[in-house]
N, C-alpha and C positions, 0 to 999 in steps of 0.2 A: 287669472287662482293662484297659481305661481307665487305673482307676485305676492300679492295678500299673506300667501304661505312665508313668505320672503320678511314681512313684517312683521307676521307672526310671533317670528322664532328671533325677532331682536333683543339681543340684551336693553335697548331701552322703549319698550315695547310695555305699557300698562297693568296691571293684575286685571284693567275692567278687558281693556281688547284683548289680553292672552284669553279672558271667559269667554268675549262673542266671537271669537277665532279660533276658539280648540282646537276646530276640523283641519282649517285651511293647510296650516306646514303637511299635512298628508297630501295636497298637489304638490306639493315638491318633492316629497318619499313616504314610501311606504315605513320608511325607519325615520320618521322625523322623528319618536320621541324618543329613542336609542340616542346615543351620542352621535357626536357629528361623524365620526368616522364611516358610521355608519350608513349615513347617507352618500357618501361617496360611493365608501365597498357595494351597498345595497345594488343605486341605482345604477353601479358598471356594469358590475356581472348581471343584472335583470336585461341591460341592453345586451353583452354580449350570451348571454345565454337565446334569452330572443333571437337574434341575427344568426345566429350556430341553427336553432331551430328550423327558422326559417329560411334559409340556405339550400341547409338540408332535403327538407320539404319537397321544397319546386325542383331541388335539381333532380330526387329521386320521382316526381311526378312526370316530371318533363324525360327524361328518362325512359318510364313506363309505358307515355305514352309512345315513346319509339323516336325522337326526333334525336338528334348529334348533341353533342356537350359544348360548341359552342353556338347551336338554340336555345339552349338550357341558360347559357347564362345568360346570353342576350335577354330572356325572359324574369333576370333578375335583375335589368340596367336599374341604376338608380336617378328617379328618386323610386324608395319600394317600404317597404311596412317597417322595413329594419330602420332606413333614416326616420322615420316618424316616430319611433320609438327613441330613438338615440336622442332624436329632438326633446319630446320630453322629459329627459332622465338628464339633462344639459342642464337645467339649470339647479338642480339639486345639487350634483357633483360639482358645479360651482362652490355653490352658495356653501357648500358643509365644509367643498377644502378654504375655503378663505376665514370661514367658520374657526373650523379646528386652528389654521395659524394664529388667527387673532385671539386665542380664547385665557384665560388667565388659568396658568398653569400646565400647557402644553407639553403632552412629553413627546419623545424624540420619534415614535410614528404618527404623532400627530401632524408633523414636521416634514415626516417624508410624503405619507399619504397625499398631505396636503400642499409640499409641493407640485408633485406629481398633477392631480387634480387640476391643481388653476395653470400648468401646463395643456394639459389636455382638454380644460374650456378657453384657452385660446387655437389650440390647435383644429378645433373642430367647426369654429366658423369658416378657418382658413381651408381647410379641407373639401368642407362644402360647396365652398364657390371655383377650386379647384377643377371637383369631379363635375359640375354644371359646365365650365370651362369645356371639359376635354372629353367625355363619356358620357353628353344627352342629343346632342347633334339634332335638339331642335331649335325652332325659330319662329319668332311671332305675327301672327297676320291682323291687323286692323279689321273689322269687317268696314264693308264698302257701302256706301252711302248711310256709312252710320249719324254723322250731323244731321241728315233730314230726319230722323224719328223725332216723336214727340218726346216734350221734356222729360216726361217721370220715366220711357224708357231711358234716354242717354240718362240719367242720373242711378237707373236701376241695373240696368245691363250691362256689364261686360262689352268694352269696348274691341275688344279681337278676341283671337283664341289662340293656342298653341298649334301647330304644325310639325309633323305630320300626324294624320289623324291616331294611329296609335297610340303616341303621348300624351293628345288633345285631353285626353280624362286625368289624367296621371300629373300633370302639368296645372291644373284650372286648378285640384286640391290642395297638392299635398306639396306644396312649392310657397304658400298662400294667396292666392292669384295675382302674384305680383302679375305686371306688363312689358310687354316689350324686356328692351336692357336691364330694364328694374329688377329680373327676374334672382340675381346677384345679391338684391337689400331683402331676400329671403329671410337671412341668420340678423337681419337689420334688429328688428326690434327685441328678438333673441338680448343679442352682443347689447342695447341699450339696458332691458334687466338685468346681467351681468355685472354691471357697470353698477347699477342699485346696489343687489347682492352686496358688490366687492365692498358701496359704504355704508350699508346694513350691518355687517362682519362687524367691523368695527367695534371695539367695546369702549365710550369714551367716558374721561372723569364723570363726576357727578356733577350735575347740572349743563353739561352741555350737548345733551339730545336731541336737542333742538333745532343745531346745528346742521346734524347731519341731516335734520328731515329738511332742510332745507335745501341744503344740497341735493340730496337724492329730487327733491321738488325739482330742483333746477334740469337737473339730467333727464328728467322726464319729461318738462315741458320743451328741452329742446328735439330729447326725439319727437314730440306732439310735430312742432314746426318746421322737422325734414320731411316725415308722413306728407303733411297736408301741402308742401311748397313743393315735391316735388310730383305728385299725386302720382305717386309710384304704384297706389292697387290697382287690381284689374277693371274697377269701376268705381264712380264715384260717390256710391251709399258705400261701399269697404272703405274708401280712404276718410271718411268723416268718420266711421265708428271705431275704428283705427286710431282715428287724431282723437276722438273723445273718449280710449277706454286711458292713454298715457294722459290727457287731462286731468280724469278723475282722479285717476291715480296718485297723479300731483296734488290735489286738492285732501286729496286724502291724507301725505304729509304734512302740506299745511297746517289739516285739522290738529294733524296730532303733535305738531311744533307748537298750536296755539293749547293746546290741553296741557302740557309740557312746562308753557311756560303762565298759563293761568289757568287753570284746572277748570270745570263747570259741567255742569249738566249737557247745557249746550252744547259740549263741544261733543261729547259722546251720541246726543241723536244727531249731530252732521256726519261723523263718523258713520253709523249706521246709513245714513240715507245714504249716503258716498257707496259701502258695500251694496246697498240695492239698487241702486242705478250702473255701479261694473256688470250685476248680477244679467239689470237687464239687456245692457249693450253685447255681453255675449249670448244671450239667450238669440239678442236680435240678429247675431254675423251665422250664428248653427244655422237658423231659421232659412236665412237666406241663402247661404250657401247651399245649402240643402234644395232647395229652390228651385237657382241654379241650376244646380246639378241635373235635375229632374231636366228642367227645360232641355240644356245643352242636350243632353242623351239622347233626349226623343226628336232633338229638331234640327241636331250640329249635320253639318253636310262639309 
């Protein structure tokens, strides 16, 4: 949905696409209707304020329960809700920063905040990988006798779980259901969307917009190939769904490129159909994740 927001904010987006996706940029930032600087500063402030409140309330609650400071700090171990919020705010910060740097008539504050935002956009995935490597202390264990399960269970049910038990649920959901050593790929999809946002923020000359869409489609198809060939997700169903989301986004880019080369009513219908399919994939992943969480919460040993 954030990628659709990026497409809607592109300078190449047609008036029809902007009208049909008027609400999607707000998935990037609640400040999407304002100057790009507000997307950067606003998202960063939201993440920072939420982090301070979350850590402060959690620490105070743990100390109120009578635990020592070290145990209170352990209760806030990475990953946590602050990571989820920062992850959600990241694409808006990065895209807004690049957009501010590339926009015609950019002022000094656009360049300063834009450069800081781009540096943050690069540092965030690297920092997440570092924290995973140094501060989590969890390991991935495959379910025994998994290959003997019926085919529908092998496709739908996760192939393993995170251990120790205290971190099982945390890793199951917050790190996007990665398997084993592929937990470092939890920022892969975000990184692919950042590259797409980098291309989308360019202000091309008139008549060259289709080139941007072709480049974004190539990046998204490459990302889909990496997801499916590494099989990085914790279940086959999630691998298929995340691959499908990249492929549908690439198809959306190709549809927009075709509309720029030869505008037609058929292109508008294809664009709407792609958005509908993407929404269906989003709902399928959400329902699946809830069901798996419920099953593992009740029956995990």
